[in-house]
N, C-alpha and C positions, 0 to 999 in steps of 0.2 A: 824769081820774077823781077824784072827791072822796074824801077820806079816809074810810075805813070802808066802801068799796064793794068787793065781791069781784069779781074778774075771772075770766072763763072761762079754763080751762087753768092755774089758779094752782098746781096741784101740780107743774108742771114748773119753777117758779121757786123757788129756795132762799130761805130766810129771810135777810133783809138784802141781797138782790140787787137791783141796779138792773134795771128793765124798761122798755122803750119801749112806751108805750100805743098803741092803734090810732090815736088822734088826734094822735100825735107827741109827747105830753108824757112826761116822765120821772118814774117813780115808784119807790118802794122797798117790797119785800115786808116787812110787819110782821105776823106771825101769819097770819091768814086775810084780811088786808086789804092794799091797796096805797095807800100814802100818797104824795102828791106830793113829789118831791124838792125840798128847800129849798136851791136853788142859784141863783147868778146866771146870766144868759143865757150868758156866756162859759164858765162851769163846765158848763152843760148841754151845750154844743157839745163840750167836752172829753170828758165822760163818754159822750156818744153816739159819739164817735170811738173810745173804748176799747171800747164794746160792739160796734162794727163789727169791731175787731181780734179781740176775744174770739170772736165768732161765726165769723169766718174761721179762727181757730185750732181751734175745735171741729170745723169741717167738715174741715179738713186732717187732724186726728187720726182722725175718724170714717172718712174714706175709706181711710186706712191700715189701720185695725183691722177693717173689715168686708169686706175683699177686693175693693174697687173696682178697676177697671182702672187700669193705669199712667197712661193719658191722663187719667182722672178725678182721680187723685192729683196729677198735675202741674198740672192746672187749679186744684185747690183750693190748692195751694202758691202758684201765681201770684196767686190772689185774696188769700191771706194776705200775700204780699209787697206787693201794691198797697195793701191796707188799712193795713198797718203803715207803709209809706213815707209814705203820705198823712198819717197821724196824726203821725208824727215831724216831718215838714216843718211842720205847723201848730202842734203843741203840745209838741214835744220828746220825749225818751225816756220810755218808760213808767216808768222808775225816777226820773224827775225829781221833785223835791220836791212840786210842785203836783199832779202826777198821782198820786203815792203818797197824798197827803192825801185827794184826792177819792174814790179807789177803795178806801181802806183797809178799810172795813167790808164790802165786797162779797166773798162767798165765792169768787168767781172771780179775786180779786186775785193769788193765787199762780200761776194759769195764765198771766195776763198777764205777770207778772214773770219767769216761766220762759222767756219768749220772748226775753229779752235776757240777755247776759252783761255784767254791770255792773262797771266798774272804778271803785272809789270814789276812787282817787287822781286819775285824769284826769277823772272825772265824765263818762265816755263809755260808751256801750253798743255792743256788737256783736250781730248777730243770732245766735240759737241755731240749732242744727243743723236744726230742723224747716223752716227757710226754704229749705234746699238739698237735703235728703236725707230719705229715709224713716227714721222713728225708731221705728215700731211695725210689727209683723206680725200678721196675723189669727191667732187661736188655731187650732192644728192638733192634734187629739187624737192622742196617742201611739198608734202601731200595735202596739207590743210593750213588754214589761217583762222585765227579766232575772231579777227575784226576786219572790216573793210579796209582800214588803214594798213594793216599788216598785209593783206592781199595786194593792195596797191603797190606797196614797197617791193613785194616779191615780183610782181609783174614788171615793174620798172627795172629791177635788178636783172631779171632773166632776159627781158626783151627790149629794154630801153624805151618802152612805151606802155600806155594803158591797153591792156587786153582784157575786155569785159568777160570773155568766155573763160579765160584762165582764172580771173578773180572769182567768177561764179563757181568754177571747179574747186577752188581753194576754200571758199566759205560755205558752199552748198546753198547759197542764196541767189535769188534772181535780182537783176538790176532794177 
């Protein structure tokens, strides 16, 4: 896509993020436009690999957070392991200097880097916990509160306002 052309669904792409266009080209979000990424063919392959890992990590997190079945969570974790292992075999660790440099301006760089536990001395990485275990749970609203203060905090957290009926439900007390 040419610079200055707005792509449908742009609101889902953060400023400075890499995006894979429908035609397979790589672009970067700049304001309301997508500019072609100025990368060598080898760098494009590397970034596309990082996008695959990023998308697999997002899916793994989403399945955990949204209450998917255990089978779906395990499947997403397997997909993440496959994407990561393929990337590392071809391009090295996510924390490797060339990978850091290429993805530095992307807002998802911290997500990618959090997938590895980097040892600066040995210059080696190990996989983070998400590759083997659940790291998030779906939100479960509290069923009760011991104090009015606790009920107030729950009401504010859930609704952004004081809800007397919710607070009463939590404490079992009337206002």
